[in-house]
C-alpha positions as a Python dict, from the first residue, in 0.01 Angstrom:
ca = {
    (1, 'M'): (0, 0, 0),
    (2, 'S'): (-134, -181, -282),
    (3, 'V'): (-116, -563, -333),
    (4, 'K'): (124, -518, -619),
    (5, 'K'): (338, -282, -427),
    (6, 'L'): (346, -493, -113),
    (7, 'C'): (426, -813, -331),
    (8, 'W'): (701, -652, -511),
    (9, 'A'): (825, -508, -175),
    (10, 'L'): (846, -898, -26),
    (11, 'C'): (1047, -964, -327),
    (12, 'A'): (1300, -696, -240),
    (13, 'V'): (1322, -826, 103),
    (14, 'C'): (1369, -1222, -18),
    (15, 'M'): (1618, -1109, -269),
    (16, 'A'): (1823, -923, 6),
    (17, 'L'): (1778, -1193, 197),
    (18, 'G'): (1931, -1460, -24),
    (19, 'F'): (2211, -1223, -131),
    (20, 'S'): (2272, -1164, 230),
    (21, 'S'): (2272, -1611, 264),
    (22, 'G'): (2523, -1605, -27),
    (23, 'V'): (2755, -1390, 86),
    (24, 'T'): (2779, -1612, 411),
    (25, 'A'): (2792, -1935, 191),
    (26, 'A'): (3105, -1780, 27),
    (27, 'A'): (3303, -1735, 330),
    (28, 'P'): (3684, -1837, 275),
    (29, 'K'): (3784, -2213, 273),
    (30, 'T'): (4026, -2285, 502),
    (31, 'I'): (4349, -2472, 384),
    (32, 'V'): (4522, -2635, 617),
    (33, 'F'): (4947, -2669, 558),
    (34, 'L'): (5146, -2929, 760),
    (35, 'D'): (5424, -2743, 904),
    (36, 'F'): (5758, -2901, 1127),
    (37, 'Q'): (5880, -2613, 1179),
    (38, 'E'): (6195, -2623, 956),
    (39, 'D'): (6316, -2285, 810),
    (40, 'S'): (6306, -2426, 442),
    (41, 'Q'): (5989, -2562, 447),
    (42, 'S'): (5848, -2267, 646),
    (43, 'I'): (5960, -2019, 369),
    (44, 'H'): (5773, -2251, 105),
    (45, 'N'): (5496, -2271, 313),
    (46, 'E'): (5456, -1879, 351),
    (47, 'I'): (5508, -1877, -9),
    (48, 'A'): (5238, -2101, -92),
    (49, 'K'): (5013, -1896, 161),
    (50, 'F'): (5043, -1545, 13),
    (51, 'I'): (4949, -1689, -368),
    (52, 'F'): (4667, -1893, -225),
    (53, 'E'): (4521, -1566, -33),
    (54, 'N'): (4604, -1361, -289),
    (55, 'G'): (4595, -1522, -621),
    (56, 'F'): (4249, -1681, -591),
    (57, 'D'): (3898, -1604, -480),
    (58, 'G'): (3779, -1787, -153),
    (59, 'Y'): (4059, -1923, 63),
    (60, 'K'): (4277, -1858, 387),
    (61, 'V'): (4568, -2066, 499),
    (62, 'E'): (4631, -2139, 825),
    (63, 'L'): (4933, -2416, 969),
    (64, 'A'): (4935, -2716, 1182),
    (65, 'K'): (5259, -2795, 1404),
    (66, 'G'): (5296, -3045, 1591),
    (67, 'S'): (5509, -3411, 1625),
    (68, 'A'): (5631, -3521, 1288),
    (69, 'N'): (5422, -3888, 1299),
    (70, 'L'): (5094, -3707, 1443),
    (71, 'I'): (5069, -3462, 1180),
    (72, 'W'): (5149, -3728, 925),
    (73, 'Q'): (4845, -3928, 1071),
    (74, 'A'): (4653, -3594, 1047),
    (75, 'L'): (4715, -3531, 667),
    (76, 'L'): (4635, -3930, 612),
    (77, 'Q'): (4307, -3838, 753),
    (78, 'G'): (4261, -3521, 572),
    (79, 'D'): (4271, -3324, 885),
    (80, 'I'): (4536, -3170, 724),
    (81, 'D'): (4547, -3062, 367),
    (82, 'V'): (4883, -3002, 176),
    (83, 'D'): (5235, -3104, 279),
    (84, 'I'): (5507, -2894, 100),
    (85, 'Q'): (5845, -3014, 81),
    (86, 'E'): (5847, -3320, 228),
    (87, 'W'): (6138, -3591, 284),
    (88, 'T'): (5956, -3891, 192),
    (89, 'E'): (6209, -4093, 215),
    (90, 'N'): (6214, -4015, 570),
    (91, 'V'): (5844, -4149, 623),
    (92, 'A'): (5895, -4520, 647),
    (93, 'T'): (5481, -4540, 558),
    (94, 'Y'): (5525, -4307, 260),
    (95, 'H'): (5527, -4533, -43),
    (96, 'D'): (5194, -4767, 124),
    (97, 'D'): (5005, -4423, 164),
    (98, 'V'): (5067, -4305, -180),
    (99, 'A'): (4971, -4665, -320),
    (100, 'R'): (4647, -4699, -126),
    (101, 'G'): (4559, -4347, -296),
    (102, 'D'): (4597, -4157, 66),
    (103, 'I'): (4873, -3944, -34),
    (104, 'I'): (4878, -3769, -404),
    (105, 'P'): (5250, -3643, -463),
    (106, 'L'): (5214, -3371, -682),
    (107, 'G'): (5570, -3269, -775),
    (108, 'A'): (5902, -3170, -643),
    (109, 'V'): (5973, -2794, -508),
    (110, 'V'): (6331, -2882, -478),
    (111, 'P'): (6480, -3154, -703),
    (112, 'N'): (6798, -3254, -496),
    (113, 'S'): (6861, -3240, -144),
    (114, 'A'): (7118, -3454, 113),
    (115, 'Q'): (7133, -3556, 470),
    (116, 'G'): (7350, -3705, 697),
    (117, 'F'): (7617, -3671, 953),
    (118, 'Y'): (7803, -3384, 878),
    (119, 'V'): (8170, -3247, 966),
    (120, 'P'): (8339, -2915, 890),
    (121, 'R'): (8600, -2925, 630),
    (122, 'Y'): (8910, -2835, 852),
    (123, 'M'): (8848, -3142, 1093),
    (124, 'I'): (8974, -3335, 806),
    (125, 'E'): (9200, -3093, 567),
    (126, 'G'): (9262, -2819, 829),
    (127, 'D'): (9216, -2464, 769),
    (128, 'P'): (9588, -2284, 724),
    (129, 'E'): (9415, -1898, 702),
    (130, 'R'): (9311, -1988, 1040),
    (131, 'G'): (9590, -2155, 1172),
    (132, 'I'): (9384, -2454, 1194),
    (133, 'K'): (9556, -2830, 1162),
    (134, 'P'): (9383, -3131, 1026),
    (135, 'M'): (9220, -3281, 1360),
    (136, 'T'): (9083, -3612, 1170),
    (137, 'P'): (9257, -3667, 860),
    (138, 'D'): (9120, -3999, 805),
    (139, 'L'): (8770, -3959, 837),
    (140, 'K'): (8595, -3992, 533),
    (141, 'Y'): (8298, -4271, 619),
    (142, 'V'): (8044, -4291, 891),
    (143, 'W'): (8226, -4587, 1084),
    (144, 'D'): (8591, -4406, 1076),
    (145, 'L'): (8403, -4177, 1379),
    (146, 'A'): (8478, -4498, 1619),
    (147, 'K'): (8843, -4388, 1620),
    (148, 'Y'): (8796, -4037, 1713),
    (149, 'V'): (8578, -4026, 2022),
    (150, 'H'): (8887, -3838, 2215),
    (151, 'V'): (8825, -3559, 1896),
    (152, 'F'): (8487, -3520, 1970),
    (153, 'K'): (8434, -3452, 2325),
    (154, 'D'): (8105, -3464, 2505),
    (155, 'P'): (8140, -3136, 2696),
    (156, 'E'): (7920, -3253, 3010),
    (157, 'N'): (8130, -3635, 2996),
    (158, 'S'): (8459, -3571, 2821),
    (159, 'S'): (8522, -3946, 2911),
    (160, 'K'): (8293, -3993, 2596),
    (161, 'G'): (8231, -3830, 2278),
    (162, 'R'): (7905, -3674, 2129),
    (163, 'I'): (7723, -3678, 1831),
    (164, 'H'): (7474, -3432, 1749),
    (165, 'G'): (7145, -3623, 1642),
    (166, 'A'): (6828, -3504, 1408),
    (167, 'I'): (6546, -3308, 1547),
    (168, 'L'): (6371, -3452, 1840),
    (169, 'G'): (6055, -3561, 1696),
    (170, 'W'): (6158, -3530, 1342),
    (171, 'M'): (6129, -3897, 1118),
    (172, 'I'): (6447, -3907, 992),
    (173, 'D'): (6574, -3888, 1371),
    (174, 'D'): (6492, -4294, 1388),
    (175, 'T'): (6711, -4336, 1100),
    (176, 'M'): (7027, -4131, 1241),
    (177, 'Y'): (6992, -4346, 1572),
    (178, 'K'): (6989, -4690, 1423),
    (179, 'K'): (7305, -4589, 1219),
    (180, 'Y'): (7447, -4476, 1495),
    (181, 'L'): (7369, -4829, 1684),
    (182, 'H'): (7451, -5013, 1340),
    (183, 'Y'): (7829, -4887, 1332),
    (184, 'K'): (7809, -4937, 1723),
    (185, 'L'): (7922, -4572, 1765),
    (186, 'D'): (7770, -4597, 2093),
    (187, 'S'): (7999, -4891, 2231),
    (188, 'A'): (8308, -4673, 2062),
    (189, 'G'): (8224, -4426, 2349),
    (190, 'Y'): (8012, -4186, 2222),
    (191, 'N'): (7671, -4007, 2294),
    (192, 'Y'): (7378, -3928, 2071),
    (193, 'F'): (7288, -3620, 2191),
    (194, 'R'): (6931, -3502, 2064),
    (195, 'V'): (6839, -3152, 2020),
    (196, 'G'): (6488, -2998, 2056),
    (197, 'S'): (6465, -2768, 1788),
    (198, 'E'): (6663, -2664, 1458),
    (199, 'P'): (6800, -2315, 1605),
    (200, 'I'): (6984, -2501, 1849),
    (201, 'L'): (7137, -2766, 1610),
    (202, 'Y'): (7203, -2457, 1386),
    (203, 'T'): (7362, -2292, 1724),
    (204, 'S'): (7558, -2583, 1808),
    (205, 'L'): (7742, -2571, 1461),
    (206, 'V'): (7791, -2246, 1405),
    (207, 'A'): (7949, -2171, 1746),
    (208, 'A'): (8165, -2492, 1737),
    (209, 'Y'): (8265, -2367, 1333),
    (210, 'N'): (8353, -2016, 1427),
    (211, 'L'): (8574, -2133, 1699),
    (212, 'G'): (8737, -2399, 1477),
    (213, 'E'): (8635, -2675, 1738),
    (214, 'P'): (8514, -3034, 1655),
    (215, 'W'): (8159, -3125, 1619),
    (216, 'V'): (7995, -3383, 1407),
    (217, 'G'): (7598, -3414, 1389),
    (218, 'Y'): (7319, -3431, 1160),
    (219, 'M'): (7260, -3196, 885),
    (220, 'Y'): (7065, -3151, 562),
    (221, 'E'): (7053, -2929, 249),
    (222, 'P'): (6894, -2728, 174),
    (223, 'S'): (6961, -2517, 495),
    (224, 'W'): (7115, -2243, 558),
    (225, 'V'): (7422, -2356, 754),
    (226, 'C'): (7511, -2564, 430),
    (227, 'A'): (7511, -2250, 238),
    (228, 'K'): (7699, -2027, 439),
    (229, 'L'): (7998, -2295, 606),
    (230, 'D'): (8180, -2517, 468),
    (231, 'L'): (8072, -2876, 576),
    (232, 'V'): (8148, -3241, 474),
    (233, 'I'): (7907, -3511, 467),
    (234, 'L'): (8063, -3838, 585),
    (235, 'E'): (8029, -4102, 341),
    (236, 'D'): (7852, -4443, 383),
    (237, 'V'): (7769, -4782, 181),
    (238, 'P'): (7586, -4712, -109),
    (239, 'Y'): (7183, -4669, -80),
    (240, 'D'): (6976, -4982, -45),
    (241, 'Y'): (6605, -4983, 88),
    (242, 'Q'): (6647, -5288, 311),
    (243, 'L'): (6998, -5167, 441),
    (244, 'Y'): (6811, -4851, 507),
    (245, 'Q'): (6528, -4956, 726),
    (246, 'E'): (6830, -5056, 955),
    (247, 'G'): (7033, -4725, 894),
    (248, 'A'): (7342, -4918, 734),
    (249, 'C'): (7356, -4725, 448),
    (250, 'E'): (7333, -4356, 300),
    (251, 'I'): (7017, -4188, 321),
    (252, 'P'): (6927, -4116, -72),
    (253, 'K'): (6934, -3789, -197),
    (254, 'Q'): (6610, -3729, -262),
    (255, 'P'): (6339, -3492, -458),
    (256, 'L'): (6123, -3278, -196),
    (257, 'I'): (5793, -3318, -285),
    (258, 'N'): (5447, -3183, -252),
    (259, 'L'): (5197, -3366, -136),
    (260, 'C'): (4819, -3335, -43),
    (261, 'S'): (4547, -3536, 83),
    (262, 'R'): (4327, -3775, -110),
    (263, 'Q'): (4021, -3531, -21),
    (264, 'F'): (4207, -3227, -164),
    (265, 'P'): (4187, -3190, -533),
    (266, 'E'): (3802, -3202, -460),
    (267, 'K'): (3836, -2927, -193),
    (268, 'A'): (4047, -2680, -429),
    (269, 'P'): (4088, -2824, -804),
    (270, 'E'): (4205, -2472, -878),
    (271, 'L'): (4515, -2521, -621),
    (272, 'V'): (4626, -2839, -756),
    (273, 'D'): (4779, -2689, -1052),
    (274, 'F'): (4988, -2445, -877),
    (275, 'L'): (5130, -2724, -626),
    (276, 'K'): (5244, -2935, -941),
    (277, 'N'): (5420, -2590, -1125),
    (278, 'F'): (5565, -2499, -770),
    (279, 'K'): (5947, -2532, -832),
    (280, 'T'): (6192, -2306, -673),
    (281, 'G'): (6529, -2535, -665),
    (282, 'L'): (6805, -2589, -441),
    (283, 'E'): (7020, -2264, -507),
    (284, 'R'): (6741, -2047, -468),
    (285, 'T'): (6581, -2180, -165),
    (286, 'S'): (6942, -2197, -23),
    (287, 'A'): (6977, -1812, -114),
    (288, 'A'): (6611, -1779, 67),
    (289, 'L'): (6777, -1910, 393),
    (290, 'A'): (7076, -1706, 406),
    (291, 'Y'): (6863, -1429, 332),
    (292, 'L'): (6647, -1524, 610),
    (293, 'E'): (6967, -1558, 830),
    (294, 'D'): (7167, -1261, 733),
    (295, 'N'): (6901, -1005, 754),
    (296, 'R'): (6735, -1180, 1055),
    (297, 'A'): (6426, -1175, 884),
    (298, 'T'): (6090, -1376, 931),
    (299, 'H'): (5934, -1664, 710),
    (300, 'T'): (5678, -1426, 597),
    (301, 'E'): (5932, -1146, 495),
    (302, 'T'): (6161, -1413, 317),
    (303, 'A'): (5912, -1532, 123),
    (304, 'I'): (5804, -1213, 8),
    (305, 'W'): (6180, -1114, -84),
    (306, 'F'): (6189, -1430, -239),
    (307, 'M'): (5872, -1346, -473),
    (308, 'K'): (6005, -992, -542),
    (309, 'T'): (6346, -1097, -616),
    (310, 'Y'): (6262, -1414, -852),
    (311, 'D'): (5956, -1232, -997),
    (312, 'N'): (5983, -1487, -1314),
    (313, 'L'): (5917, -1754, -1120),
    (314, 'L'): (5529, -1633, -1083),
    (315, 'D'): (5502, -1694, -1479),
    (316, 'D'): (5630, -2059, -1443),
    (317, 'W'): (5349, -2134, -1146),
    (318, 'L'): (5062, -1931, -1205),
    (319, 'A'): (4777, -1838, -1510),
    (320, 'P'): (4867, -1469, -1640),
    (321, 'E'): (4570, -1318, -1428),
    (322, 'Q'): (4646, -1488, -1114),
    (323, 'A'): (5051, -1396, -1122),
    (324, 'K'): (4929, -1020, -1219),
    (325, 'R'): (4730, -1095, -922),
    (326, 'V'): (4993, -1188, -695),
    (327, 'R'): (5252, -887, -829),
    (328, 'D'): (4995, -659, -721),
    (329, 'A'): (4978, -774, -373),
    (330, 'L'): (5332, -801, -351),
    (331, 'A'): (5367, -430, -441),
    (332, 'K'): (5159, -320, -177),
    (333, 'R'): (5423, -515, 103),
}
């Protein structure tokens, strides 16, 4: 082989090696989502995951699960990139974290929400069609529960009442427990019963509701149970920031916010605009939760259903080329 041909051959090898190394360098970036394993957040996570991985080039999504406090710290440190649908008023340090720049709010995926202690409406008003008479006719405020300990009996100790608390490990649980203590519901004779997961909380309510039996406990909107059952939230003292820290007032109705870590805009700048535009709303989210329950669907299946059912939202969230790519990917599902 001539020197000239040898040089060309070496150049070709170098180009091939350079191309190969370029492919390796272009491996997908991993974006980590915070996952509290709450149904509505899980659906929103799956929608955003599908869009990140199909509407853009070079991304894959992983979900980080764990206790609320630990994974919030991981978000502050940048080990978690994105938190979709956060109940920010439940996080004691939220405003300080934003002020320091450790957390960046990007917009509200759901503009309104509600949380508190709920009871089935038949507890207060009865339900003639089901032959249910009012059991707690004067129950309006949280502190009124003290009068009805004998109605909300704890099945494990009939001399006590039972209030179903929030999910063990959720930040709101601390607030609900403070509320229970503030209104001296412990002294009145109630046990504050924490459950281990969202499905267990839902099951306890649905089982009581179907039988027309007493139930009181923590619940929130959006959730499929609130979408399908006729519930009443117990009123409280109007919201005040200082009182809220003591559990001594209502939980503010709040937008559910998309957040990201300080590092995320540099890591994936093209995804920030999507998250700013990513809004679903209370009614659509409630419809998705009802679909999840009625069809015994997975969160991924529900996310696919949502994007196909509300196809027009893709144009609100994405540029035309990205929306087309997502639609093409959806057509294969």
